[in-house]
C-alpha positions as CSV (number, residue, x, y, z in Angstrom):
1,X,16.9,8.2,2.3
2,X,18.7,6.0,4.9
3,X,17.0,2.3,5.0
4,X,15.1,1.9,8.2
5,X,14.9,-1.5,9.6
6,X,13.6,-2.9,13.0
7,X,15.9,-5.5,14.0
8,X,13.9,-7.0,16.6
9,X,11.6,-8.3,14.3
10,X,12.8,-11.6,12.4
11,X,13.7,-11.2,8.7
12,X,11.6,-14.1,8.0
13,X,8.6,-12.1,9.1
14,X,9.6,-8.9,7.3
15,X,10.0,-10.7,4.1
16,X,6.5,-12.3,4.5
17,X,5.2,-9.1,5.1
18,X,6.9,-7.8,2.0
19,X,5.4,-10.6,0.0
20,X,1.7,-9.9,1.4
21,X,2.2,-6.4,0.4
22,X,3.1,-7.6,-3.0
23,X,0.1,-10.1,-3.2
24,X,-2.4,-7.2,-1.7
25,X,-1.4,-4.8,-4.7
26,X,-1.2,-7.3,-7.4
27,X,-2.9,-6.0,-10.6
28,X,-4.1,-8.4,-13.6
29,X,-1.4,-6.4,-15.7
30,X,1.7,-7.8,-14.9
31,X,4.7,-9.8,-16.2
32,X,8.1,-11.2,-15.1
33,X,11.4,-9.8,-16.7
34,X,14.3,-11.9,-15.4
35,X,13.6,-11.8,-12.0
36,X,12.0,-8.3,-12.0
37,X,8.1,-8.2,-11.5
38,X,6.8,-5.5,-13.8
39,X,3.3,-4.1,-13.1
40,X,1.2,-1.9,-15.5
41,X,-2.0,-1.1,-13.6
42,X,-3.3,2.3,-14.9
43,X,-4.6,3.1,-11.4
44,X,-3.3,5.6,-8.8
45,X,-1.1,3.4,-6.5
46,X,2.6,3.1,-7.8
47,X,3.0,-0.1,-6.2
48,X,0.5,-1.7,-9.0
49,X,2.7,0.2,-11.7
50,X,6.3,-0.2,-10.8
51,X,8.9,-2.7,-11.2
52,X,9.7,-4.9,-8.1
53,X,13.3,-6.3,-8.2
54,X,12.5,-9.4,-6.3
55,X,15.3,-11.7,-7.7
56,X,19.0,-11.5,-9.2
57,X,18.3,-12.7,-12.8
58,X,20.9,-13.2,-15.4
59,X,20.8,-10.0,-17.4
60,X,22.8,-6.9,-16.4
61,X,20.8,-4.2,-14.7
62,X,21.4,-1.9,-17.8
63,X,19.9,-4.7,-20.1
64,X,16.8,-5.0,-17.8
65,X,16.3,-1.4,-17.6
66,X,16.3,-1.0,-21.2
67,X,13.9,-3.8,-21.7
68,X,11.5,-2.2,-19.1
69,X,11.8,1.2,-20.5
70,X,10.4,-0.3,-23.8
71,X,7.8,-2.3,-21.9
72,X,6.5,0.7,-20.1
73,X,6.8,3.0,-22.9
74,X,4.6,0.5,-24.8
75,X,2.0,0.5,-22.0
76,X,2.0,4.3,-21.9
77,X,3.1,4.6,-18.3
78,X,6.3,6.2,-16.6
79,X,8.9,3.7,-15.1
80,X,9.1,3.6,-11.5
81,X,11.5,1.1,-9.7
82,X,10.5,0.2,-6.0
83,X,13.5,-0.1,-3.8
84,X,13.0,-2.0,-0.6
85,X,15.8,-3.7,1.7
86,X,14.8,-6.9,-0.5
87,X,15.6,-5.6,-3.7
88,X,18.1,-7.4,-5.9
89,X,20.6,-7.2,-6.9
90,X,22.3,-5.6,-4.1
91,X,23.5,-2.2,-5.2
92,X,20.7,-1.6,-7.3
93,X,19.6,1.7,-5.7
94,X,23.2,3.1,-6.3
95,X,23.3,2.0,-9.9
96,X,19.8,3.5,-10.9
97,X,21.2,6.8,-9.3
98,X,24.2,6.5,-11.3
99,X,21.9,6.2,-14.4
100,X,20.2,9.6,-13.4
101,X,16.9,8.3,-11.6
102,X,16.0,10.2,-8.9
103,X,14.4,9.0,-5.6
104,X,10.9,9.8,-4.6
105,X,8.2,9.0,-1.9
106,X,9.9,7.9,1.3
107,X,7.4,5.2,2.6
108,X,7.7,3.4,5.9
109,X,6.2,-0.4,6.4
110,X,4.8,-0.1,9.9
111,X,4.2,-3.4,12.0
112,X,2.3,-4.5,14.7
113,X,3.5,-8.0,15.4
114,X,1.2,-9.1,18.1
115,X,-2.5,-8.1,17.7
116,X,-4.2,-8.1,21.1
117,X,-7.9,-8.9,21.1
118,X,-9.8,-5.7,19.9
119,X,-13.1,-4.6,20.9
120,X,-15.1,-3.0,18.0
121,X,-15.0,0.7,19.0
122,X,-18.2,2.6,19.8
123,X,-18.8,5.5,17.3
124,X,-19.8,8.9,17.6
125,X,-23.7,9.5,17.7
126,X,-25.1,9.7,14.3
127,X,-22.1,7.8,12.6
128,X,-22.4,4.1,11.5
129,X,-19.9,1.8,9.7
130,X,-20.8,0.2,6.6
131,X,-19.1,-2.9,4.8
132,X,-18.5,-1.9,1.0
133,X,-18.3,-4.0,-2.3
134,X,-15.0,-3.9,-4.0
135,X,-16.5,-1.6,-6.8
136,X,-18.0,0.6,-4.0
137,X,-14.8,1.1,-2.0
138,X,-13.0,2.0,-5.1
139,X,-15.6,4.6,-6.0
140,X,-15.8,6.1,-2.5
141,X,-12.0,6.2,-1.7
142,X,-11.3,7.6,-5.4
143,X,-14.0,10.3,-4.8
144,X,-12.4,11.5,-1.5
145,X,-9.1,11.7,-3.2
146,X,-10.1,13.5,-6.2
147,X,-9.1,10.5,-8.6
148,X,-10.4,10.3,-12.1
149,X,-12.8,7.8,-13.2
150,X,-10.3,5.7,-14.9
151,X,-8.2,5.3,-11.7
152,X,-11.2,4.3,-9.7
153,X,-12.2,1.7,-12.3
154,X,-8.7,0.4,-12.3
155,X,-8.7,0.2,-8.6
156,X,-11.8,-1.8,-8.5
157,X,-10.4,-4.3,-11.0
158,X,-7.7,-5.0,-9.1
159,X,-9.6,-5.6,-6.0
160,X,-11.9,-8.0,-7.9
161,X,-9.1,-9.7,-9.2
162,X,-7.0,-9.8,-6.2
163,X,-5.3,-13.3,-5.1
164,X,-6.0,-12.3,-1.3
165,X,-9.2,-11.4,0.5
166,X,-10.2,-7.7,1.0
167,X,-12.9,-6.2,3.1
168,X,-13.5,-2.3,2.8
169,X,-15.5,-0.2,5.2
170,X,-16.8,3.3,5.0
171,X,-17.9,5.4,8.2
172,X,-20.9,7.6,7.2
173,X,-23.2,10.3,8.6
174,X,-26.9,8.6,9.2
175,X,-28.8,11.6,8.4
176,X,-27.4,12.1,5.1
177,X,-25.2,9.2,4.1
178,X,-22.3,11.3,3.8
179,X,-18.8,9.4,3.9
180,X,-16.8,10.6,6.5
181,X,-13.7,8.0,6.3
182,X,-13.1,5.0,4.6
183,X,-10.5,1.9,4.8
184,X,-9.8,-1.6,4.0
185,X,-7.7,-4.6,4.8
186,X,-6.3,-7.2,3.0
187,X,-6.0,-10.7,4.8
188,X,-3.4,-13.4,4.0
189,X,-3.1,-16.1,6.7
190,X,-2.4,-14.5,9.9
191,X,-1.2,-11.4,8.2
192,X,-3.4,-8.4,7.9
193,X,-2.6,-5.0,5.9
194,X,-4.4,-2.1,6.2
195,X,-5.0,0.1,3.1
196,X,-6.7,3.2,1.5
197,X,-7.4,4.8,4.9
198,X,-8.7,8.1,4.1
199,X,-10.7,10.9,6.3
200,X,-12.8,13.3,4.1
201,X,-11.2,16.9,4.5
202,X,-14.1,18.2,6.5
203,X,-14.0,15.5,9.1
204,X,-10.4,15.4,9.9
205,X,-9.0,16.1,13.5
206,X,-12.1,14.2,15.2
207,X,-10.2,10.6,15.7
208,X,-12.2,9.0,12.8
209,X,-9.2,7.5,11.4
210,X,-8.3,5.9,14.6
211,X,-11.8,4.3,15.1
212,X,-12.0,3.1,11.6
213,X,-8.5,1.4,11.9
214,X,-9.5,-0.1,15.3
215,X,-12.6,-1.4,13.6
216,X,-10.6,-2.9,10.7
217,X,-8.2,-4.6,13.2
218,X,-10.9,-5.9,15.4
219,X,-12.6,-7.5,12.2
220,X,-9.6,-8.9,10.9
221,X,-8.7,-10.4,14.1
222,X,-11.8,-12.1,14.4
223,X,-10.9,-13.6,11.1
224,X,-7.6,-15.1,12.0
225,X,-5.2,-12.1,11.9
226,X,-2.2,-11.9,14.4
227,X,0.2,-9.4,12.7
228,X,-0.8,-6.3,11.0
229,X,1.3,-3.9,8.8
230,X,0.7,-0.9,6.6
231,X,2.3,1.4,4.4
232,X,2.6,5.2,5.0
233,X,4.5,8.2,3.7
234,X,7.5,9.0,5.8
235,X,6.5,12.6,6.3
236,X,2.8,11.9,7.2
237,X,3.4,12.7,10.8
238,X,-0.3,12.8,11.6
239,X,-1.1,9.3,10.3
240,X,1.9,8.1,11.6
241,X,1.0,9.3,15.1
242,X,-2.4,7.6,14.7
243,X,-0.6,4.3,13.8
244,X,1.9,4.5,16.6
245,X,-0.7,4.8,19.1
246,X,-2.4,1.7,17.7
247,X,0.7,-0.4,18.4
248,X,2.6,0.0,15.0
249,X,6.2,0.7,14.6
250,X,8.8,1.2,11.8
251,X,9.8,-2.0,10.5
252,X,11.6,-1.0,7.1
253,X,11.3,1.8,4.5
254,X,11.2,1.7,0.8
255,X,11.2,4.4,-2.0
256,X,11.0,4.6,-5.8
257,X,13.5,5.5,-8.4
258,X,12.2,7.5,-11.6
259,X,13.0,9.9,-14.2
260,X,13.3,13.5,-13.2
261,X,10.5,14.3,-15.5
262,X,8.4,11.8,-13.8
263,X,9.0,12.7,-10.2
264,X,6.0,14.9,-10.0
C-alpha cells in the first residue's frame, strides 16, 4: 500500500483527527509500553485491540515486539500493529515487514474539513429515525453484522466508558420496527467522526446510508461540529462513493501488520 495524504490539509489538523480517532476507539482494556499504546478489547473493531505506535520510546522495535507478543498472548488475542503516517519510530512498517508480519486492511481516513449547515433530510414514507442508547446501538449494529454476543457486549462496554460523546441512531420501518440502517458519531470539540454506518442487506441500494449520514452530520453540526472524519476500507467503492458525495475526501491511509496466520 502506498501511504496516501492530502497535502492541502494542515498536518496539525490531520494529527488532531488521528488523536480524535484514538479517543473514540478507546477501550477500558489498554496500557502503555514504551511509547506504544496496547489495546485489548475483545470486540470486533481492530482499532480497539491493536498496537498504536504513537511515540519513539527507548527500547528497540524487536524488544517492544517481544514484550507486546507476550502481552497479547496472555490476553488471548492476536497481535495487530496499526501503521499510520504518524507511527513511530520512522521505518516501523518496513521493520515489521522484515519480521514477517503481513499487511492487511488498507483503510482510508476521509475528511470533510468544512461542514456547511445541513438540513435534517426527509426520510422515505414509513421510515423514521430513532436515537439509541449505547447498549441498544451495540446490539443493533452487532445483529446486522452477525457479530457474536461477546463482541456486542464489548462494543457496548467501550461506548459506555468512552472519553468522548457518542450518539447512535437507527432508521426503522414504522409498521414492524425493522432496522434498515444504523450509524453513530463521536463528538470531540469541533471534530465529529462517523462510525459503524451499516445498512441491512435487504435495504441496500435505496440511499439510506446517505440519508442517515446526513442526519448524523446535521445533528453533530447543531452540537458544534465543524470538521468531520471517518474511516472506511480502501476497496469499499460503494461506501466511498457515498462519502465523496457528502463532501469527504481521502486524507491519509493506514493498515495493520500481523502474523500471516492471523491475516484472515
